[in-house]
FISE-752889 format. One record per atom (N, C-alpha, C): x, y, z; residue in three letters. Coordinates in steps of 0.2 Angstrom, whole numbers, plus 5000, padded with zeros to 4 digits. Atoms other than C-alpha are relative to their C-alpha. Example, Ala and Ser with C-alpha at 12.3 -4.5 7.8 and 13.67 -1.06 7.14 Angstrom:
2
500449945000ALA
506249785039ALA
500450065000ALA
499649944999SER
506849955036SER
499650055003SER
***
This chain:
66
500350065002MET
497350125062MET
500049955006MET
500150054994LYS
496650005075LYS
500149934998LYS
499950075002TYR
497149825076TYR
499649975006TYR
500450044995GLN
496049695084GLN
500449945001GLN
499650064999TYR
496949555093TYR
499649945002TYR
500450064999HIS
496349385093HIS
500549945001HIS
499550054999LYS
497449245100LYS
500750024998LYS
499449975001ASN
498949355100ASN
500250014992ASN
499949995007ILE
498849385081ILE
499650074998ILE
500349945001ALA
498549565075ALA
499549994993ALA
500450005006HIS
497049575062HIS
499750074999HIS
500349945002LEU
496449725053LEU
499350005000LEU
500850005001SER
494649785054SER
499850004993SER
500250005006GLU
493649775039GLU
500150074997GLU
500049935002HIS
493649965038HIS
500850024998HIS
499349995001ASP
495549975039ASP
500349964994ASP
499850045006ARG
495749835026ARG
499850034993ARG
500349965006ARG
494649935014ARG
500550064998ARG
499649945001ASN
495650085017ASN
500749994997ASN
499350025002LEU
497349995014LEU
499949984992LEU
500150025006GLN
496649924998GLN
499950064995GLN
500149945003GLU
496050094992GLU
500750044999GLU
499449975000GLU
497750164996GLU
500549964995GLU
499650045004LEU
498650024987LEU
499850014992LEU
500249995007HIS
497550054971HIS
500250074998HIS
499849935001TYR
497850244972TYR
500850004998TYR
499350005001LEU
499750214973LEU
500249974994LEU
499950035006GLN
499750094959GLN
499850044994GLN
500249965006MET
498750214948MET
500550064999MET
499549955001ARG
499950354952ARG
500749984997ARG
499450035002LEU
501450244949LEU
500049994992LEU
500150015008ARG
500750204931ARG
500050074997ARG
500049945003GLN
500450384928GLN
500750044999GLN
499349975001ILE
502250434931ILE
500549964996ILE
499650045004GLY
502850294921GLY
500549955004GLY
499650054995TYR
503550174935TYR
500750025002TYR
499449974998ASN
505250254935ASN
500150075000ASN
500049935000GLY
504850434931GLY
500650034995GLY
499649975005ASP
505750554919ASP
500550055003ASP
499649964997CYS
506550674931CYS
500149985007CYS
499850024993ALA
507350674948ALA
499450005005ALA
500549994996TYR
505750724956TYR
499549944999TYR
500450065001GLU
504750584948GLU
500349945002GLU
499750064998LYS
506050454951LYS
500050005008LYS
500150004992LYS
505950504970LYS
499349985002LYS
500750014999LEU
504050494969LEU
499949924999LEU
500150075002ALA
504150324960ALA
500349955006ALA
499750044995GLY
505350254974GLY
499650005006GLY
500549994994TYR
504150324988TYR
499449954998TYR
500650045001TYR
502650244979TYR
500149925000TYR
499850075000ASN
503550074977ASN
500149985007ASN
500050024993ASN
503950074995ASN
499450005004ASN
500650004996ALA
502250125001ALA
499649944997ALA
500350065003ILE
501549984989ILE
500249945004ILE
499750064997LEU
502649854997LEU
499750005008LEU
500350004993ARG
502049915015ARG
499349985000ARG
500750025000CYS
500249905010CYS
499949934999CYS
500150075001ARG
500449735003ARG
500249955006ARG
499850044994GLU
501349675019GLU
499550005005GLU
500650004996LYS
499949735029LYS
499449964998LYS
500650045003LEU
498649655018LEU
500249934999LEU
499850065002SER
499649495015SER
499649945004SER
500450054997PRO
498649395028PRO
499349994997PRO
500750005003PHE
497049435018PHE
500149984992PHE
499950035006CYS
497749355002CYS
499850054994CYS
500249955005LEU
497849494989LEU
500049964993LEU
***
C-alpha cells in the first residue's frame, strides 16, 4: 500500500482507501456469518482475528471519517 505524503501527514490514495473499505466490509460480513463470537475454538480464534483486523482498517480509515 502506497502512502502519499503531504505536509508531513500520510494520506491514503483513493485506490488504497477503497481497498480498505472493501476489506472492512468483507471482515464485518464474515464476522456476522460466524456469529461474532464463534461456536468452537476455531471460530473464536477467527472472530478475534477479524475483530483485530476490523480495528486496524478503521484506524487506517479514521482520517476519512467512516
